[in-house]
Each structure stands twice: as structure tokens, then as C-alpha cells.
BATORSE-175353 format. One record per residue: residue number from 1; x, y, z of N, C-alpha, C in turn. Coordinates in nm, 2 decimals. Example, Ala and Ser with C-alpha at 12.3 -4.5 7.8 and 13.67 -1.06 7.14 Angstrom:
BATORSE-175353
KEFI   i n.east n.north   n.up ca.east ca.north  ca.up c.east c.north   c.up
KEFI   1   1.32   -0.57   0.78    1.23    -0.45   0.78   1.32   -0.33   0.78
KEFI   2   1.28   -0.22   0.71    1.37    -0.11   0.71   1.29    0.00   0.79
END
This chain:
BATORSE-175353
KEFI   i n.east n.north   n.up ca.east ca.north  ca.up c.east c.north   c.up
KEFI   1  -1.67   -2.05  -1.80   -1.51    -1.99  -1.77  -1.48   -1.96  -1.88
KEFI   2  -1.43   -1.78  -1.87   -1.36    -1.74  -1.95  -1.23   -1.78  -2.01
KEFI   3  -1.21   -1.81  -2.15   -1.12    -1.84  -2.20  -1.05   -1.74  -2.29
KEFI   4  -0.91   -1.73  -2.34   -0.88    -1.68  -2.50  -0.99   -1.66  -2.58
KEFI   5  -1.07   -1.77  -2.61   -1.14    -1.80  -2.75  -1.27   -1.70  -2.70
KEFI   6  -1.32   -1.68  -2.59   -1.47    -1.62  -2.51  -1.42   -1.48  -2.47
KEFI   7  -1.31   -1.48  -2.48   -1.27    -1.33  -2.40  -1.28   -1.33  -2.26
KEFI   8  -1.25   -1.19  -2.22   -1.22    -1.17  -2.10  -1.36   -1.09  -2.04
KEFI   9  -1.38   -1.17  -1.91   -1.51    -1.10  -1.83  -1.49   -1.08  -1.72
KEFI  10  -1.51   -0.95  -1.69   -1.49    -0.84  -1.55  -1.51   -0.89  -1.48
KEFI  11  -1.69   -0.93  -1.46   -1.75    -0.98  -1.33  -1.71   -1.10  -1.33
KEFI  12  -1.69   -1.15  -1.39   -1.61    -1.32  -1.35  -1.48   -1.33  -1.29
KEFI  13  -1.44   -1.22  -1.34   -1.28    -1.20  -1.28  -1.28   -1.15  -1.12
KEFI  14  -1.37   -1.12  -1.11   -1.40    -1.04  -0.93  -1.42   -1.20  -0.83
KEFI  15  -1.31   -1.13  -0.75   -1.40    -1.23  -0.58  -1.49   -1.16  -0.53
KEFI  16  -1.55   -1.23  -0.47   -1.68    -1.22  -0.40  -1.64   -1.26  -0.26
KEFI  17  -1.62   -1.11  -0.20   -1.59    -1.11  -0.05  -1.63   -1.07   0.02
KEFI  18  -1.69   -1.12   0.15   -1.81    -1.05   0.25  -1.74   -0.92   0.37
KEFI  19  -1.64   -0.94   0.35   -1.51    -0.87   0.48  -1.55   -0.71   0.45
KEFI  20  -1.55   -0.62   0.54   -1.56    -0.48   0.52  -1.66   -0.42   0.45
KEFI  21  -1.78   -0.47   0.49   -1.91    -0.48   0.36  -1.93   -0.28   0.41
KEFI  22  -1.85   -0.19   0.52   -1.87    -0.07   0.51  -1.80   -0.04   0.39
KEFI  23  -1.70   -0.04   0.43   -1.61     0.01   0.27  -1.66   -0.02   0.16
KEFI  24  -1.74   -0.15   0.13   -1.75    -0.15   0.03  -1.90   -0.10  -0.05
KEFI  25  -1.96   -0.03   0.07   -2.10     0.02   0.08  -2.06    0.16   0.00
KEFI  26  -1.95    0.24   0.11   -1.91     0.38   0.14  -1.82    0.40   0.06
KEFI  27  -1.74    0.31   0.04   -1.57     0.37   0.04  -1.48    0.25  -0.04
KEFI  28  -1.60    0.24  -0.18   -1.54     0.09  -0.25  -1.41    0.20  -0.34
KEFI  29  -1.34    0.16  -0.30   -1.20     0.22  -0.33  -1.16    0.11  -0.44
KEFI  30  -1.18   -0.03  -0.37   -1.10    -0.17  -0.48  -1.20   -0.13  -0.57
KEFI  31  -1.29   -0.16  -0.58   -1.39    -0.17  -0.71  -1.33   -0.05  -0.82
KEFI  32  -1.40    0.05  -0.80   -1.33     0.22  -0.88  -1.29    0.23  -0.91
KEFI  33  -1.16    0.22  -0.80   -1.01     0.27  -0.83  -0.93    0.16  -0.90
KEFI  34  -0.91    0.09  -0.81   -0.75    -0.03  -0.85  -0.84   -0.10  -0.92
KEFI  35  -0.97   -0.20  -0.94   -1.02    -0.31  -1.04  -1.01   -0.21  -1.18
KEFI  36  -1.07   -0.12  -1.14   -1.07    -0.08  -1.36  -0.95   -0.08  -1.39
KEFI  37  -0.81    0.02  -1.36   -0.68    -0.03  -1.43  -0.63   -0.14  -1.43
KEFI  38  -0.70   -0.23  -1.32   -0.62    -0.38  -1.31  -0.70   -0.46  -1.39
KEFI  39  -0.84   -0.44  -1.44   -0.89    -0.48  -1.56  -0.81   -0.48  -1.69
KEFI  40  -0.77   -0.35  -1.73   -0.72    -0.29  -1.87  -0.58   -0.40  -1.82
KEFI  41  -0.49   -0.40  -1.75   -0.36    -0.50  -1.72  -0.45   -0.61  -1.82
KEFI  42  -0.53   -0.72  -1.73   -0.56    -0.80  -1.77  -0.61   -0.82  -1.90
KEFI  43  -0.67   -0.74  -1.95   -0.75    -0.72  -2.11  -0.60   -0.78  -2.17
KEFI  44  -0.53   -0.66  -2.15   -0.39    -0.65  -2.23  -0.31   -0.79  -2.26
KEFI  45  -0.28   -0.84  -2.16   -0.21    -0.97  -2.13  -0.33   -1.09  -2.15
KEFI  46  -0.47   -1.14  -2.14   -0.53    -1.20  -2.18  -0.52   -1.29  -2.30
KEFI  47  -0.48   -1.23  -2.41   -0.45    -1.33  -2.48  -0.29   -1.39  -2.53
KEFI  48  -0.23   -1.37  -2.42   -0.07    -1.40  -2.44  -0.03   -1.53  -2.35
KEFI  49   0.08   -1.53  -2.32    0.15    -1.66  -2.24   0.19   -1.59  -2.07
KEFI  50   0.17   -1.47  -2.07    0.14    -1.42  -1.90   0.09   -1.46  -1.83
KEFI  51   0.10   -1.54  -1.69    0.06    -1.62  -1.61   0.04   -1.54  -1.48
KEFI  52  -0.06   -1.53  -1.38   -0.08    -1.49  -1.25   0.01   -1.43  -1.20
KEFI  53   0.11   -1.57  -1.20    0.22    -1.57  -1.12   0.33   -1.46  -1.13
KEFI  54   0.37   -1.45  -1.25    0.42    -1.33  -1.32   0.38   -1.22  -1.26
KEFI  55   0.25   -1.16  -1.27    0.18    -1.08  -1.25   0.23   -1.02  -1.07
KEFI  56   0.19   -1.14  -1.03    0.24    -1.12  -0.89   0.40   -1.10  -0.83
KEFI  57   0.45   -1.17  -0.92    0.62    -1.10  -0.90   0.67   -0.99  -0.97
KEFI  58   0.59   -0.93  -1.09    0.56    -0.80  -1.14   0.54   -0.70  -1.02
KEFI  59   0.43   -0.73  -0.94    0.37    -0.65  -0.86   0.49   -0.63  -0.72
KEFI  60   0.55   -0.74  -0.70    0.68    -0.75  -0.59   0.77   -0.66  -0.65
KEFI  61   0.83   -0.64  -0.73    0.92    -0.53  -0.80   0.89   -0.42  -0.80
KEFI  62   0.74   -0.38  -0.81    0.74    -0.21  -0.79   0.72   -0.18  -0.64
KEFI  63   0.66   -0.33  -0.61    0.67    -0.22  -0.43   0.85   -0.23  -0.36
KEFI  64   0.88   -0.29  -0.42    1.03    -0.33  -0.40   1.14   -0.15  -0.44
KEFI  65   1.04   -0.10  -0.58    1.12     0.03  -0.62   1.09    0.14  -0.55
KEFI  66   0.97    0.12  -0.54    0.85     0.21  -0.42   0.93    0.23  -0.29
KEFI  67   0.96    0.15  -0.26    1.06     0.12  -0.11   1.18    0.19  -0.15
KEFI  68   1.25    0.18  -0.25    1.41     0.24  -0.27   1.33    0.40  -0.31
KEFI  69   1.27    0.44  -0.35    1.20     0.54  -0.40   1.18    0.65  -0.29
KEFI  70   1.13    0.58  -0.18    1.10     0.68  -0.05   1.20    0.66   0.02
KEFI  71   1.33    0.56   0.01    1.41     0.61   0.11   1.50    0.71   0.06
KEFI  72   1.48    0.78  -0.06    1.56     0.90  -0.14   1.53    1.01  -0.06
KEFI  73   1.42    1.05   0.03    1.40     1.13   0.08   1.43    1.24   0.08
KEFI  74   1.36    1.29  -0.03    1.27     1.39  -0.14   1.16    1.39  -0.16
KEFI  75   1.11    1.52  -0.16    0.95     1.53  -0.22   0.92    1.41  -0.35
KEFI  76   1.03    1.49  -0.45    0.99     1.42  -0.56   1.02    1.26  -0.57
KEFI  77   1.09    1.24  -0.46    1.11     1.06  -0.48   1.01    1.00  -0.36
KEFI  78   0.93    1.10  -0.28    0.84     1.07  -0.21   0.68    1.02  -0.30
KEFI  79   0.68    1.14  -0.41    0.57     1.08  -0.53   0.60    1.00  -0.60
KEFI  80   0.76    0.99  -0.65    0.77     0.85  -0.71   0.72    0.74  -0.64
KEFI  81   0.77    0.74  -0.53    0.76     0.60  -0.42   0.58    0.55  -0.43
KEFI  82   0.52    0.68  -0.44    0.36     0.65  -0.43   0.29    0.62  -0.55
KEFI  83   0.38    0.64  -0.62    0.30     0.64  -0.75   0.32    0.47  -0.77
KEFI  84   0.45    0.43  -0.76    0.47     0.28  -0.79   0.42    0.15  -0.73
KEFI  85   0.40    0.24  -0.58    0.28     0.20  -0.48   0.15    0.15  -0.55
KEFI  86   0.13    0.29  -0.59    0.00     0.21  -0.68   0.01    0.13  -0.74
KEFI  87   0.09    0.13  -0.85    0.13     0.06  -0.96   0.10   -0.10  -0.86
KEFI  88   0.18   -0.10  -0.81    0.22    -0.23  -0.77   0.07   -0.29  -0.67
KEFI  89   0.01   -0.21  -0.70   -0.16    -0.28  -0.58  -0.22   -0.28  -0.74
KEFI  90  -0.24   -0.25  -0.79   -0.30    -0.26  -0.93  -0.28   -0.40  -1.02
KEFI  91  -0.13   -0.40  -1.01   -0.08    -0.54  -1.07  -0.11   -0.64  -0.95
KEFI  92  -0.13   -0.60  -0.80   -0.15    -0.77  -0.74  -0.31   -0.73  -0.74
KEFI  93  -0.35   -0.66  -0.78   -0.53    -0.73  -0.82  -0.54   -0.77  -0.98
KEFI  94  -0.49   -0.74  -1.05   -0.47    -0.80  -1.18  -0.44   -0.93  -1.20
KEFI  95  -0.36   -0.97  -1.10   -0.30    -1.12  -1.08  -0.43   -1.25  -1.03
KEFI  96  -0.49   -1.17  -0.94   -0.61    -1.28  -0.91  -0.74   -1.27  -1.03
KEFI  97  -0.70   -1.14  -1.08   -0.84    -1.11  -1.16  -0.79   -1.21  -1.29
KEFI  98  -0.72   -1.20  -1.32   -0.66    -1.29  -1.46  -0.65   -1.43  -1.42
KEFI  99  -0.64   -1.48  -1.30   -0.63    -1.61  -1.28  -0.74   -1.72  -1.24
KEFI 100  -0.81   -1.61  -1.17   -0.97    -1.63  -1.24  -1.08   -1.62  -1.35
KEFI 101  -1.03   -1.52  -1.40   -1.08    -1.52  -1.56  -1.06   -1.65  -1.66
KEFI 102  -0.92   -1.70  -1.64   -0.89    -1.80  -1.72  -0.88   -1.96  -1.64
KEFI 103  -0.94   -1.94  -1.55   -0.95    -2.02  -1.41  -0.79   -2.13  -1.40
KEFI 104  -0.74   -2.02  -1.40   -0.58    -2.08  -1.32  -0.54   -2.06  -1.19
KEFI 105  -0.64   -2.02  -1.08   -0.64    -2.04  -0.95  -0.57   -2.14  -0.88
KEFI 106  -0.47   -2.13  -0.81   -0.39    -2.22  -0.76  -0.36   -2.21  -0.59
KEFI 107  -0.36   -2.29  -0.52   -0.36    -2.25  -0.36  -0.21   -2.21  -0.38
KEFI 108  -0.13   -2.28  -0.41    0.03    -2.22  -0.45   0.00   -2.09  -0.52
KEFI 109  -0.06   -2.05  -0.59   -0.10    -1.89  -0.65  -0.11   -1.81  -0.54
KEFI 110  -0.26   -1.83  -0.51   -0.26    -1.78  -0.35  -0.19   -1.70  -0.26
KEFI 111  -0.09   -1.82  -0.22    0.00    -1.81  -0.11   0.14   -1.74  -0.14
KEFI 112   0.18   -1.79  -0.31    0.27    -1.66  -0.31   0.26   -1.54  -0.33
KEFI 113   0.11   -1.52  -0.36    0.09    -1.36  -0.33   0.04   -1.32  -0.18
KEFI 114   0.05   -1.38  -0.10    0.07    -1.37   0.06   0.20   -1.36   0.06
KEFI 115   0.32   -1.46   0.04    0.40    -1.43   0.11   0.50   -1.27   0.03
KEFI 116   0.45   -1.21  -0.11    0.53    -1.14  -0.20   0.49   -1.03  -0.09
KEFI 117   0.33   -1.03  -0.07    0.23    -0.91   0.00   0.31   -0.87   0.11
KEFI 118   0.36   -0.97   0.18    0.43    -0.93   0.32   0.57   -0.91   0.32
KEFI 119   0.62   -0.94   0.20    0.73    -0.91   0.16   0.74   -0.73   0.09
KEFI 120   0.64   -0.72   0.02    0.60    -0.55  -0.04   0.60   -0.50   0.10
KEFI 121   0.55   -0.52   0.17    0.46    -0.43   0.31   0.61   -0.38   0.35
KEFI 122   0.66   -0.46   0.36    0.80    -0.47   0.46   0.90   -0.35   0.41
KEFI 123   0.91   -0.37   0.25    0.98    -0.29   0.18   0.93   -0.16   0.15
KEFI 124   0.79   -0.12   0.17    0.70     0.01   0.15   0.78    0.08   0.23
KEFI 125   0.71   -0.02   0.41    0.72     0.06   0.55   0.90    0.13   0.53
KEFI 126   1.00   -0.02   0.49    1.08     0.06   0.56   1.17    0.15   0.46
KEFI 127   1.14    0.16   0.33    1.19     0.31   0.27   1.13    0.39   0.31
KEFI 128   1.00    0.45   0.35    0.95     0.56   0.37   1.01    0.59   0.56
KEFI 129   1.05    0.47   0.60    1.12     0.51   0.74   1.24    0.57   0.69
KEFI 130   1.35    0.51   0.61    1.46     0.60   0.62   1.43    0.69   0.52
KEFI 131   1.36    0.72   0.42    1.33     0.86   0.38   1.27    0.99   0.45
KEFI 132   1.20    0.92   0.55    1.11     1.02   0.67   1.27    1.05   0.77
KEFI 133   1.35    0.97   0.81    1.47     1.03   0.86   1.56    1.10   0.78
KEFI 134   1.57    1.05   0.68    1.66     1.14   0.57   1.61    1.26   0.54
KEFI 135   1.49    1.26   0.52    1.38     1.41   0.52   1.44    1.52   0.67
KEFI 136   1.40    1.46   0.75    1.39     1.57   0.85   1.52    1.51   0.93
KEFI 137   1.56    1.38   0.95    1.65     1.41   1.04   1.66    1.40   1.24
KEFI 138   1.54    1.32   1.26    1.52     1.28   1.38   1.55    1.15   1.46
KEFI 139   1.62    1.14   1.50    1.65     1.01   1.56   1.47    0.93   1.64
KEFI 140   1.46    1.04   1.69    1.35     1.00   1.74   1.23    0.95   1.63
KEFI 141   1.21    1.04   1.54    1.11     0.97   1.43   1.17    0.81   1.38
KEFI 142   1.28    0.80   1.34    1.30     0.63   1.25   1.32    0.58   1.41
KEFI 143   1.29    0.63   1.54    1.29     0.50   1.62   1.16    0.45   1.65
KEFI 144   1.05    0.58   1.59    0.88     0.56   1.58   0.85    0.49   1.47
KEFI 145   0.97    0.50   1.39    0.91     0.44   1.23   0.95    0.28   1.25
KEFI 146   1.01    0.25   1.26    1.09     0.12   1.34   0.97    0.05   1.42
KEFI 147   0.96    0.09   1.50    0.82     0.05   1.62   0.68    0.00   1.53
KEFI 148   0.64    0.10   1.45    0.52     0.14   1.32   0.55   -0.05   1.29
KEFI 149   0.66   -0.03   1.21    0.74    -0.19   1.17   0.64   -0.32   1.20
KEFI 150   0.74   -0.24   1.34    0.71    -0.42   1.40   0.60   -0.42   1.48
KEFI 151   0.49   -0.34   1.50    0.36    -0.33   1.54   0.26   -0.40   1.43
KEFI 152   0.30   -0.33   1.32    0.20    -0.39   1.20   0.23   -0.53   1.16
KEFI 153   0.34   -0.58   1.20    0.38    -0.73   1.15   0.35   -0.78   1.26
KEFI 154   0.35   -0.73   1.41    0.28    -0.79   1.51   0.20   -0.83   1.47
KEFI 155   0.05   -0.74   1.46   -0.08    -0.75   1.43  -0.13   -0.88   1.31
KEFI 156   0.04   -0.83   1.23   -0.04    -0.94   1.08  -0.01   -1.11   1.17
KEFI 157   0.12   -1.14   1.23    0.13    -1.25   1.30   0.06   -1.35   1.39
KEFI 158  -0.06   -1.23   1.43   -0.11    -1.29   1.56  -0.29   -1.29   1.48
KEFI 159  -0.31   -1.22   1.35   -0.41    -1.30   1.28  -0.34   -1.38   1.21
KEFI 160  -0.26   -1.48   1.16   -0.24    -1.55   1.10  -0.23   -1.67   1.19
KEFI 161  -0.20   -1.63   1.33   -0.17    -1.77   1.42  -0.38   -1.80   1.46
KEFI 162  -0.41   -1.69   1.46   -0.56    -1.72   1.49  -0.67   -1.78   1.32
KEFI 163  -0.61   -1.78   1.25   -0.62    -1.83   1.14  -0.57   -1.97   1.13
KEFI 164  -0.45   -2.03   1.15   -0.41    -2.17   1.19  -0.51   -2.22   1.29
KEFI 165  -0.52   -2.14   1.42   -0.61    -2.17   1.52  -0.79   -2.22   1.44
KEFI 166  -0.82   -2.14   1.36   -0.98    -2.17   1.34  -0.96   -2.25   1.25
KEFI 167  -0.83   -2.27   1.16   -0.82    -2.32   1.09  -0.95   -2.29   0.94
KEFI 168  -0.93   -2.15   0.94   -1.03    -2.10   0.82  -0.88   -2.03   0.73
KEFI 169  -0.93   -2.00   0.60   -0.88    -1.95   0.49  -0.95   -1.88   0.40
KEFI 170  -0.91   -1.76   0.43   -1.01    -1.65   0.32  -0.89   -1.57   0.25
KEFI 171  -0.86   -1.60   0.20   -0.71    -1.52   0.07  -0.79   -1.38   0.03
KEFI 172  -0.75   -1.28   0.00   -0.80    -1.16  -0.02  -0.89   -1.08   0.00
KEFI 173  -0.93   -1.13   0.13   -1.05    -1.08   0.20  -1.03   -0.94   0.26
KEFI 174  -0.88   -0.92   0.27   -0.87    -0.77   0.27  -0.82   -0.63   0.18
KEFI 175  -0.90   -0.67   0.03   -0.86    -0.62  -0.08  -0.92   -0.47  -0.03
KEFI 176  -1.05   -0.50   0.01   -1.10    -0.37   0.01  -1.05   -0.22   0.10
KEFI 177  -0.99   -0.31   0.24   -0.90    -0.21   0.30  -0.78   -0.16   0.23
KEFI 178  -0.69   -0.28   0.20   -0.59    -0.25   0.12  -0.62   -0.15   0.03
KEFI 179  -0.71   -0.20  -0.04   -0.67    -0.10  -0.18  -0.73    0.10  -0.13
KEFI 180  -0.78    0.10   0.00   -0.80     0.23   0.05  -0.72    0.29   0.11
KEFI 181  -0.62    0.16   0.15   -0.52     0.21   0.24  -0.42    0.28   0.14
KEFI 182  -0.43    0.22   0.02   -0.29     0.25  -0.11  -0.31    0.36  -0.19
KEFI 183  -0.48    0.40  -0.19   -0.51     0.55  -0.23  -0.46    0.63  -0.13
KEFI 184  -0.47    0.65  -0.05   -0.43     0.76   0.09  -0.25    0.77   0.08
KEFI 185  -0.20    0.65   0.07   -0.10     0.65   0.07  -0.04    0.66  -0.08
KEFI 186  -0.09    0.68  -0.16   -0.05     0.81  -0.33  -0.12    0.89  -0.29
KEFI 187  -0.20    0.98  -0.23   -0.22     1.12  -0.20  -0.16    1.17  -0.09
KEFI 188  -0.09    1.13   0.02   -0.04     1.18   0.13   0.10    1.19   0.07
KEFI 189   0.16    1.06  -0.08    0.30     1.08  -0.12   0.31    1.19  -0.20
KEFI 190   0.20    1.16  -0.25    0.20     1.27  -0.35   0.22    1.47  -0.29
KEFI 191   0.10    1.42  -0.18    0.23     1.57  -0.11   0.29    1.60  -0.04
KEFI 192   0.40    1.48  -0.05    0.53     1.50   0.03   0.54    1.48   0.16
KEFI 193   0.44    1.38   0.22    0.41     1.36   0.36   0.44    1.20   0.43
KEFI 194   0.50    1.13   0.36    0.52     1.03   0.43   0.52    0.97   0.51
KEFI 195   0.58    1.02   0.62    0.53     1.03   0.76   0.38    0.99   0.81
KEFI 196   0.30    1.06   0.73    0.14     1.04   0.76   0.16    0.88   0.69
KEFI 197   0.19    0.85   0.65    0.18     0.66   0.61   0.20    0.58   0.72
KEFI 198   0.31    0.57   0.81    0.35     0.58   0.91   0.26    0.59   1.05
KEFI 199   0.23    0.72   1.02    0.14     0.76   1.13   0.00    0.65   1.14
KEFI 200  -0.03    0.64   1.03   -0.19     0.59   1.00  -0.16    0.40   1.02
KEFI 201   0.02    0.40   1.00   -0.01     0.22   1.04   0.03    0.23   1.18
KEFI 202   0.06    0.32   1.20    0.07     0.33   1.38  -0.09    0.30   1.41
KEFI 203  -0.15    0.41   1.39   -0.27     0.43   1.44  -0.36    0.28   1.43
KEFI 204  -0.33    0.20   1.35   -0.40     0.13   1.27  -0.33    0.02   1.38
KEFI 205  -0.23   -0.02   1.36   -0.18    -0.11   1.44  -0.15   -0.14   1.59
KEFI 206  -0.18   -0.02   1.65   -0.18    -0.05   1.80  -0.30   -0.16   1.82
KEFI 207  -0.43   -0.10   1.84   -0.57    -0.12   1.83  -0.60   -0.28   1.79
KEFI 208  -0.52   -0.27   1.63   -0.51    -0.41   1.58  -0.44   -0.53   1.68
KEFI 209  -0.32   -0.47   1.75   -0.29    -0.59   1.84  -0.37   -0.64   1.96
KEFI 210  -0.41   -0.52   2.00   -0.49    -0.54   2.13  -0.62   -0.64   2.08
KEFI 211  -0.72   -0.58   1.98   -0.84    -0.65   1.98  -0.82   -0.80   1.91
KEFI 212  -0.71   -0.82   1.83   -0.66    -0.98   1.76  -0.68   -1.07   1.94
KEFI 213  -0.55   -0.95   2.02   -0.52    -1.03   2.12  -0.68   -1.09   2.24
KEFI 214  -0.78   -1.00   2.21   -0.89    -1.02   2.32  -0.95   -1.13   2.21
KEFI 215  -0.95   -1.10   2.05   -1.04    -1.21   2.01  -0.95   -1.33   2.04
KEFI 216  -0.89   -1.35   2.05   -0.83    -1.45   2.06  -0.82   -1.56   2.22
KEFI 217  -0.83   -1.44   2.26   -0.83    -1.50   2.45  -1.04   -1.58   2.46
KEFI 218  -1.09   -1.49   2.44   -1.21    -1.52   2.43  -1.20   -1.65   2.39
KEFI 219  -1.17   -1.67   2.27   -1.15    -1.84   2.19  -1.17   -1.95   2.32
KEFI 220  -1.10   -1.91   2.40   -1.03    -1.97   2.53  -1.18   -2.04   2.65
KEFI 221  -1.27   -1.94   2.59   -1.36    -1.97   2.69  -1.46   -2.10   2.60
KEFI 222  -1.46   -2.09   2.48   -1.53    -2.19   2.43  -1.49   -2.38   2.48
KEFI 223  -1.58   -2.40   2.53   -1.57    -2.54   2.58  -1.50   -2.62   2.50
KEFI 224  -1.57   -2.68   2.37   -1.47    -2.75   2.28  -1.31   -2.73   2.27
KEFI 225  -1.29   -2.59   2.24   -1.16    -2.58   2.28  -1.05   -2.62   2.37
KEFI 226  -1.13   -2.59   2.40   -1.08    -2.61   2.53  -1.05   -2.76   2.59
KEFI 227  -1.15   -2.81   2.57   -1.11    -2.97   2.58  -1.02   -2.99   2.46
KEFI 228  -0.99   -3.02   2.39   -0.91    -3.02   2.28  -0.80   -3.01   2.28
KEFI 229  -0.71   -2.90   2.40   -0.63    -2.90   2.42  -0.53   -3.01   2.49
END
């Protein structure tokens, strides 16, 4: 285990996950685009009193600022929002890396991360929705944006219900997919097209709701699951 005396070890700070093997092999945005700057953050605070939970809170603050920036409704604000969202994600990666590197992992810290991540998601998506509306002035686009937010959180709710049902607990397994998504969000935001963020979330959430519903219904065919009701 790394300590302030032995120094920071990048490999020991990385979490071993098995999800998204395709992304890990062919589009490893998390390891090569997000983790290196996150590692610099960890190195900067490793010998200080900064805690992983404080980095989690900082990540959340930057996400809220990103949402407020998106709500500005202009190209410059969209670019700023993308930069702030990227910083938020880097800090979000750094909190777990710091916790693992210093042996400070905890159940509360893991759930604080999940809790604030969902609030951060809402802040960014809500800000993007307001910004797109202010930029284009289309009420229909605003309605579709709000529908997108609803679908996104619906598929998340179905995911967590499935986790509770199966009694599995795999925090941080979606880091690779999230990191790739944030890199894309950053690029389209700098290009001045936050509507593509909402379009991408909509395209992901629609099949996501259906897939999670089908997977859960298939679990009902399990004789042991049916007998336990």
C-alpha cells in the first residue's frame, strides 16, 4: 500500500474492472485521456491533507459550474461548459485513485461518489437543455431535452433496481464508458453543438431502458427467483 512516505504508485491507484472490454481495448479514453491528468492531481495532493471525499465534492462543484455555463446559451459558454465538465470528470477519477493509493477507500466514499455523480449528471444535462433552448428558441427542442433527461434517469433507476435485486455491488465499473462520453461531450461543446450531447444521451437511454427491462423480466424465469417471492 502506498503511503506519503513511500510515494504515489499509479498502477496501484487504478481500479481493476471487467466491464466494457471493447472500450478498454480499442477506445481506452479513461486510461489514456482521463487518468493521466487525474494522476497529476493525485500527485499534487498526495502528501497533503486533501481527502478523496474533498476531491469528490470539488468534482461536483465543477459539474454544477459546467451546467451553469451551458445555460448561458452561447458558443463561448458551451465551450466553457465542456471544459468544466472535463475537469469535473478528471477530479472524479482522481478521488478514487487517491483513496486506493493511500488506503482510504470506504463504503461511504463510494456511495458519496455515486450520489454526487447523479446530481452532477442532472446539473450538466439541465444546463445543456436550457442552453440549447436559449440558443435556438425552440420549445419542441426544450421538450425533447426534458424527455431525454427523464429517460436517462429512468434507465439509471432500472439499473439500480436490478443491482438491488441481484445483490451485486460494482461501483466504478462504468468509468471507461463515462470517460469516453465526457471526451465526446467536451469536443462537441467546444464545437458549439451541445444539442449533440442531448441527442447522444437520448440515443443511449432509449435502448437502455428497453434492454434493462428485458434483462430483468428474463430473471423471472429463474426457478429460484420465482420461489423466493
